[in-house]
C-alpha positions in Angstrom: 28.3 68.1 8.5 25.6 67.6 11.2 23.1 69.0 8.6 19.8 69.3 10.4 21.2 67.8 13.7 18.8 64.9 13.5 18.3 62.2 16.1 21.3 60.3 14.9 23.5 63.3 15.3 22.0 64.0 18.7 22.8 60.4 19.9 26.4 60.9 18.8 26.8 64.1 20.7 25.2 62.6 23.8 27.5 59.6 23.7 30.5 61.8 23.4 29.3 64.1 26.2 28.9 61.1 28.5 32.4 59.8 27.9 33.8 63.3 28.2 32.3 63.7 31.7 33.8 60.4 32.8 37.2 61.6 31.5 36.9 65.0 33.1 37.1 66.6 29.7 34.7 68.6 27.5 32.8 67.6 24.4 33.4 69.6 21.2 31.6 69.2 17.9 33.0 70.2 14.5 31.1 71.3 11.4 31.6 73.4 8.2 30.5 76.7 6.8 29.7 77.2 4.0 28.5 73.7 3.0 31.0 71.8 0.9 28.6 71.5 -2.0 28.4 75.3 -2.2 32.2 75.4 -2.8 32.7 72.3 -4.8 29.6 72.6 -7.0 28.6 76.2 -6.9 25.9 75.7 -9.6 24.1 73.1 -7.5 21.0 74.3 -5.6 21.5 74.8 -1.8 20.1 71.8 0.0 20.9 72.4 3.6 18.4 71.4 6.3 19.8 74.1 8.6 22.1 77.1 8.5 25.3 77.2 10.5 23.8 79.2 13.4 20.9 76.7 13.7 23.4 73.8 13.6 25.5 75.4 16.4 22.5 76.1 18.6 21.2 72.5 18.2 24.6 70.9 18.8 24.9 72.9 22.0 21.4 71.8 23.0 22.3 68.2 22.4 25.2 68.4 24.8 28.3 69.8 23.0 30.3 72.1 25.3 31.5 74.0 22.3 31.3 73.9 18.5 34.2 74.6 16.1 33.1 75.8 12.6 35.7 75.2 9.9 35.5 77.7 7.1 35.3 75.5 4.0 36.8 77.0 0.8 38.8 75.7 -2.1 42.0 75.8 0.0 40.4 73.8 2.8 39.1 71.3 0.2 42.6 70.5 -0.9 43.9 69.6 2.6 45.3 66.1 2.9 44.1 63.7 5.5 47.0 64.4 7.9 46.5 68.2 7.5 42.8 67.7 8.3 43.6 65.8 11.5 46.0 68.5 12.5 43.2 71.1 12.1 41.0 69.0 14.3 43.6 68.5 17.0 44.4 72.2 17.1 41.0 72.7 18.8 42.3 71.1 22.0 44.0 68.2 23.7 42.1 65.4 21.9 41.4 62.3 23.9 38.7 60.7 21.7 37.2 61.3 18.3 33.7 60.0 17.6 32.5 59.9 14.0 29.5 58.6 12.1 29.6 55.4 10.0 31.7 55.5 6.7 33.4 58.7 7.6 35.9 60.0 5.1 38.0 63.2 4.9 40.8 64.9 3.2 41.6 65.5 -0.5 40.0 62.8 -2.7 38.6 61.2 0.5 41.9 59.7 1.3 41.3 59.6 5.0 39.1 57.2 6.9 38.6 55.7 10.4 41.7 53.5 10.0 43.8 56.6 9.3 42.4 58.3 12.4 43.1 55.3 14.6 46.7 55.0 13.2 47.4 58.6 14.1 45.7 58.1 17.5 48.0 55.2 18.4 51.0 57.5 18.1 49.5 60.7 19.5 47.4 59.5 22.4 43.8 59.6 21.2 41.2 57.0 20.2 38.7 57.0 17.3 35.4 55.3 17.6 32.5 54.9 15.2 29.0 55.6 16.3 26.6 53.0 14.9 23.8 54.4 12.8 20.4 55.2 14.4 17.5 53.5 12.7 13.9 54.5 12.6 11.2 52.3 11.0 14.0 49.9 9.9 16.0 52.6 7.9 19.1 54.6 8.8 18.3 58.1 9.9 20.2 60.5 7.6 20.0 64.1 6.4 19.5 62.8 2.9 16.5 60.7 4.0 15.0 63.7 5.8 15.6 66.0 2.8 13.8 63.6 0.5 10.9 63.1 2.9 10.4 66.9 3.0 10.5 67.1 -0.8 7.9 64.4 -0.9 5.7 66.3 1.5 6.0 63.8 4.4 6.7 66.4 7.1 5.5 64.1 9.9 8.1 61.4 9.3 10.7 64.0 8.7 9.9 65.5 12.1 10.3 62.2 13.7 13.8 61.8 12.3 14.7 65.3 13.2 13.2 65.0 16.7 11.3 68.2 16.2 9.1 69.9 13.5 11.0 71.1 10.4 11.4 74.8 10.2 12.9 77.4 7.9 14.3 80.9 8.3 14.5 83.6 5.7 14.0 87.2 4.7 10.5 88.5 4.0 10.4 89.7 0.3 7.9 90.8 -2.2 5.9 88.1 -3.9 3.2 87.9 -6.6 0.6 89.4 -4.2 -1.6 86.3 -4.5 -2.5 86.7 -0.9 -4.3 89.9 -1.7 -6.4 88.2 -4.4 -7.1 85.2 -2.2 -7.9 87.4 0.9 -5.5 85.2 2.9 -2.3 86.5 4.4 0.9 85.0 2.9 4.6 85.4 3.6 7.3 85.1 0.9 10.7 84.1 2.3 14.0 84.4 0.5 16.5 81.8 1.8 17.8 78.3 1.3 15.7 75.8 -0.6 15.8 72.1 -0.6 17.1 70.1 -3.5 16.8 66.5 -4.3 19.6 64.5 -2.6 21.2 61.7 -4.6 24.6 60.3 -5.2 25.4 62.8 -7.9 24.3 65.9 -6.0 25.7 65.0 -2.5 29.4 65.8 -2.3 31.6 65.1 0.6 33.6 67.9 2.1 36.6 65.6 1.9 37.0 65.8 -1.9 38.6 68.7 -3.6 36.4 68.6 -6.7 33.1 67.1 -7.6 34.7 64.4 -9.6 34.1 60.9 -8.3 30.4 60.0 -7.6 31.6 56.8 -5.9 33.8 58.6 -3.4 31.4 61.4 -2.8 28.5 59.1 -2.0 30.5 57.2 0.6 30.7 60.1 3.1 27.3 60.8 4.6 28.7 63.3 7.0 31.9 65.2 7.7 31.0 66.2 11.2 33.2 64.9 14.0 33.2 65.3 17.7 36.3 65.4 19.9 36.9 65.2 23.6 39.3 67.8 24.8 40.9 69.0 28.0 38.9 71.8 29.8 42.1 73.6 30.3 42.2 74.8 26.7 40.3 77.8 25.6 36.7 76.9 24.6 35.9 77.4 21.0 32.4 78.3 20.0 30.7 79.8 16.9 28.9 83.1 17.5 26.8 84.2 14.5 27.2 87.7 13.3 24.5 90.1 14.5 22.2 91.6 11.8 19.3 94.1 11.8 15.9 92.5 12.3 12.7 94.2 11.6 9.9 94.3 14.2 7.6 91.3 13.9 4.5 93.5 14.1 5.4 95.6 11.0 6.6 92.6 9.1 3.4 90.7 9.7 0.9 93.5 9.4 2.3 95.1 6.2 2.6 92.7 3.3 4.9 95.2 1.5 7.4 95.5 4.4 10.8 94.0 4.0 13.0 92.6 6.8 14.3 89.6 8.5 11.7 87.5 10.2 12.0 84.0 11.7 9.4 81.5 10.8 10.8 78.8 13.1 8.0 77.0 15.0 8.2 78.4 18.6 8.8 76.6 20.8 10.3 73.3 19.4 11.7 70.3 21.2 13.7 67.2 20.6 13.5 63.9 22.4 16.6 63.1 24.5 17.2 59.4 23.7 18.7 57.4 26.5 18.3 60.2 29.1 17.2 58.0 32.0 20.0 56.0 33.5 17.8 53.5 35.3 19.6 51.0 37.5 19.8 47.4 36.4 16.7 45.4 37.5 14.5 48.5 38.0 11.4 48.9 35.8 8.4 51.2 35.6 5.8 49.9 33.2 3.6 52.9 34.2 4.9 56.3 35.2 1.9 58.1 36.5 3.4 61.5 37.2 6.6 63.6 37.2 7.7 66.8 39.0 10.9 68.8 39.3 12.3 70.4 42.4 14.1 73.7 42.9 17.4 72.1 41.8 15.8 70.6 38.7 16.0 67.1 40.1 13.3 65.0 38.5 10.9 62.9 40.6 9.0 60.1 38.9 5.9 58.7 40.5 5.6 55.1 39.3 3.3 52.1 39.6 6.1 49.7 40.4 8.2 48.3 43.2 10.0 51.6 43.6 7.2 54.2 43.6 9.3 57.4 43.7 12.4 57.4 41.5 14.7 60.5 41.6 17.1 61.6 38.9 19.5 64.5 38.2 18.6 66.8 35.3 21.1 64.9 33.1 19.5 61.6 33.8 21.8 60.3 36.5 20.0 58.1 39.1 19.8 59.5 42.6 17.6 57.1 44.6 14.1 55.9 45.4 11.6 55.9 48.3 8.1 54.8 49.0 8.7 51.0 48.9 7.0 48.6 51.2 3.4 49.3 50.8 3.4 53.1 51.3 1.4 53.5 48.2 -1.1 51.4 46.3 -0.4 50.4 42.7 -2.5 53.3 41.6 -0.1 56.1 42.3 -1.4 59.1 40.4 -0.1 62.6 41.0 3.1 64.2 42.3 3.7 67.9 43.0 6.7 69.6 44.5 6.0 72.7 46.6 8.1 75.9 46.8 9.9 74.5 49.8 10.6 71.2 47.9 8.1 69.3 49.9 6.6 66.4 47.9 2.9 65.9 47.7 1.7 62.5 46.5 -1.8 61.6 45.4 -2.8 57.9 45.5 -6.1 57.4 43.8 -6.9 53.9 45.0 -5.8 54.8 48.5 -8.1 57.8 48.4 -5.3 59.8 50.0 -3.1 62.9 49.6 0.1 63.1 51.6 3.0 65.5 52.0 6.6 64.1 52.3 10.1 65.5 52.7 12.2 65.2 49.6 13.7 61.9 51.0 10.3 60.4 51.7 9.5 61.1 55.4 5.8 61.7 56.0 4.9 65.2 57.1 1.2 65.6 56.6 -2.0 63.7 55.7 -4.2 66.1 53.7 -7.8 65.4 54.5 -9.2 61.9 55.2 -7.7 58.8 53.7 -8.7 55.2 53.0 -12.4 55.4 52.7 -14.1 56.8 49.5 -16.7 59.5 49.8 -20.3 58.7 48.8 -20.9 59.9 45.3 -22.8 57.0 43.8 -19.7 55.9 41.8 -19.7 52.3 40.9 -16.0 52.0 40.9 -15.6 51.8 37.1 -17.5 54.5 35.1 -17.6 58.2 35.7 -21.2 58.4 34.4 -22.4 56.6 37.5 -21.3 59.5 39.7 -24.6 60.9 40.9 -23.4 63.9 43.0 -20.3 65.7 44.2 -19.2 64.9 47.7 -16.4 65.6 50.2 -12.8 64.3 49.9 -11.9 61.8 48.5 -13.1 59.3 45.9 -10.0 58.4 43.8 -8.3 61.8 43.7 -6.0 62.7 40.9 -3.7 65.7 41.4 -2.7 68.6 43.7 -1.6 72.2 43.1 -0.1 74.6 45.6 -1.4 78.2 45.4 0.8 81.2 45.9 -0.5 81.6 49.5 0.2 78.0 50.3 -3.4 76.7 50.0 -3.7 73.3 48.5 -6.1 72.5 45.6 -7.0 68.8 44.9 -8.8 67.5 41.8 -11.1 64.7 42.8 -11.3 62.6 40.6 -12.2 59.3 39.0 -15.0 58.8 41.6 -15.9 62.3 42.4 -16.6 65.5 40.4 -15.0 68.2 42.7 -12.1 70.4 43.5 -11.2 70.7 47.2 -9.4 73.6 48.8 -7.3 72.9 51.9 -5.2 75.1 54.1 -1.4 74.5 54.2 -2.1 72.5 57.4 -4.4 70.1 55.5 -7.7 71.5 56.8 -10.6 71.5 54.3 -11.7 75.1 53.4 -14.2 74.6 50.6 -15.2 72.3 47.7 -17.0 72.9 44.4 -18.2 70.9 41.4 -20.8 68.5 40.3 -21.0 65.9 37.6 -21.9 67.3 34.2 -20.6 69.4 31.3 -21.7 72.9 32.3 -19.5 75.6 33.9 -18.2 74.3 37.2 -19.2 70.8 36.4 -16.8 67.9 35.7 -16.5 64.7 33.9 -13.2 63.5 35.5 -11.2 66.4 36.9 -7.8 65.0 36.3 -5.0 67.7 36.4 -4.8 70.9 38.2 -2.6 74.0 38.5 -2.8 77.4 40.1 -1.3 80.5 38.5 0.7 83.3 40.2 -2.3 85.7 39.7 -4.8 83.4 41.4 -6.4 81.4 38.7 -7.2 77.7 39.2 -6.9 75.6 36.0 -8.6 72.2 36.0 -8.3 69.5 33.3 -11.8 68.3 32.7 -10.5 65.2 30.9 -13.5 63.5 29.4 -15.1 66.8 28.4 -12.0 67.9 26.3 -11.5 71.2 28.1 -9.6 73.0 30.8 -11.8 75.0 33.1 -10.5 78.2 34.8 -11.7 79.4 38.2 -10.8 82.0 40.7 -9.4 80.9 44.1 -12.9 80.6 45.6 -14.2 78.4 42.7 -16.0 81.0 40.7 -16.0 80.1 37.0 -13.8 82.4 34.9 -13.6 80.7 31.5 -12.4 77.6 29.6 -9.9 76.4 27.1 -11.4 74.0 24.6 -8.7 73.4 22.0 -7.5 70.3 23.9 -8.3 66.6 23.8 -8.6 64.5 27.0 -6.2 66.7 29.0 -4.5 64.8 31.8 -2.2 67.3 33.4 -1.4 71.0 33.1 1.7 73.0 34.0 2.0 76.8 34.1 5.5 78.0 33.5 7.2 81.1 32.0 3.9 82.6 30.8 3.0 79.4 28.9 0.5 76.6 29.5 1.7 73.0 28.9 -0.9 70.2 28.6 -0.6 66.5 28.4 -3.3 64.9 26.3 -4.5 61.3 25.8 -5.4 59.6 22.6 -9.0 59.4 21.3 -9.8 56.2 19.5 -12.6 55.5 17.1 -15.7 54.3 19.0 -14.9 56.3 22.2 -17.1 59.2 23.2 -16.3 62.7 24.4 -18.9 64.2 26.7 -18.5 67.5 24.9 -17.8 66.5 21.3 -19.8 63.2 21.0 -18.7 60.0 19.3 -15.1 59.9 18.1 -15.0 59.1 14.3 -11.3 59.6 13.7 -8.4 58.6 15.8 -6.6 61.5 17.4 -3.0 60.7 18.5 -1.8 61.5 22.0 0.2 64.6 22.3 1.6 67.4 24.4 0.5 71.0 23.6 2.2 74.2 24.4 -0.2 77.2 24.6 0.4 80.9 25.3 -1.2 82.5 28.4 -4.4 83.2 26.4 -4.8 79.5 25.4 -3.6 79.9 21.8 -1.6 77.0 20.5 2.1 77.6 20.1 3.2 73.9 19.4 1.8 70.4 19.3 4.3 67.6 20.1 3.7 64.1 19.0 3.0 62.0 16.0 1.0 58.9 14.9 3.5 56.3 16.0 3.0 56.1 19.8 6.3 54.5 20.4 8.5 56.8 18.3 10.8 59.2 20.2 8.9 62.5 20.8 5.5 60.8 20.3 3.4 59.3 23.0 1.3 56.3 23.9 -0.3 57.6 27.1 1.0 61.0 28.4 -0.4 61.2 32.0 2.1 63.4 33.8 4.1 66.5 32.8 6.8 68.7 34.3 8.9 71.7 33.0 12.3 72.5 34.4 14.0 75.8 34.8 15.6 75.5 31.3 12.2 74.9 29.6 12.8 71.2 29.0 9.8 68.9 29.3 9.4 65.6 31.1 6.5 63.4 30.1 5.3 60.5 32.2 3.2 57.8 30.5 0.9 55.0 31.8 1.9 52.9 28.8 1.1 49.5 30.4 -2.4 50.5 31.4 -3.5 52.2 28.2 -1.3 50.6 25.6 0.4 47.4 26.5 -2.5 45.9 28.5 -5.0 46.2 25.6 -2.4 44.9 23.2 -2.1 48.2 21.3 1.7 48.7 21.7 4.7 46.4 22.5 5.9 46.0 26.0 9.1 48.0 25.2 7.3 51.2 24.3 8.6 54.1 26.3 7.0 55.1 29.6 9.0 58.3 30.2 10.6 60.8 28.0 12.6 64.0 28.3 12.1 66.6 25.5 14.8 69.3 25.4 13.8 72.8 24.3 15.8 73.7 21.2 14.0 76.8 20.0 11.6 79.3 21.6 
């Protein structure tokens, strides 16, 4: 049924989408509304993880070109296996059907994978079974997620879903406890979760809730088909309904109306996105950027420093080999004209290239560190700010074309250059006051002329005008490494804090704080936190160091996993170093 559209479902849709593209066809997903249990056992509590509109939206986000929603009623429940296949084939010229493990269908669960394959031999389509996706050694399933939520383990449930769990419902009157407590509350009328077990989990393939054995054998009735693009595309469009204004629904506890409580925005990890060529590796990906065509540029500490991919993960090419960069590649930025700026911290250099790697400009001096008193290892040894560069970190392009460089591991300054690479001004000194830095690590310039600087070891983002005048700061961040401004939002990559480390602003760290990516509104208020305690889980992070956002709102996160995790023995060598997170809501 694709209930919840968890990471196992997402993997199935991506697999089908990939094969459809190779065949010149389209990928179509099939689901049911209402849920079979609501028809076959109307007295049972509703236990869906998602409503049909949410399922359709997430299936499309996972890669389905269209979604067919079969209306499930008593008549549909009585369909035989062959009739069910006929319904599926009516959606288009079927080439391939891909189902989950132990898939059964039709009246009394009489149909199975062998039945589909037998029909396919005579009618020109194939049926394949997608192996189950496992997390922490257990199969990912809607039942497992439902039970985790009922047990209060929302973090693990979010890992299986690939996003935070969320609900939607209508705001209704409650017991008015919020008034007594002096704390605002919202009462939602909508679906509720129920315990999932063999006796309460029917399959849509049985006509009645009779056989517990048969019902428990069908974990999902969702199927995907590959069809010819010449056929009319089928897609579910939810019916429109009146929605009350959010302001009145929130400000007046007596108001009634429909209000979404979905976490906004939310993302899901796109497993297997990067189609890296055989023999290529990148143990550390220091940075990432996207160009005007949404091509994705990785800046790696590897044999192939710049690796380029299409938005769908197809490999395009590389450049920068042969000693162009040191093994401390650090920041990459793509300008409005698609020029590529690369910051090499060990080379003390900032350079501008064409998209295919031809050198255009050396920004400032290169090769020799400026004199700041830095001992080469510890930022506390920086005695003074100095000119460019001493292990610079990142670059941002202002609306007028000026270049702003954060500098860096061995300096405590921001440098402003003309578009031609001539130094205009610098500001900053070591310290924790306004305009002082303890490792200026990431930088961005807004359309309205504000310069945002990630002051990493002071747990803050400082904001300046274009001349370096202090404007304000954002402090609800931890060890910010990179910042992206897009669509009125602020995206921040943040490193882990481990017990025993010390923040220059907060003092000794007494509790481990997992690495994460935060999404803030334009005023710095938190909209979403992405990541969990397992640094190698999809959608969680070991060492987020670089960040990019494409035109669709999808996130790309680069991680220096070898440096921060593998080297010290904290994570295994196969822990991810790059992830794409697709925007699914918000």
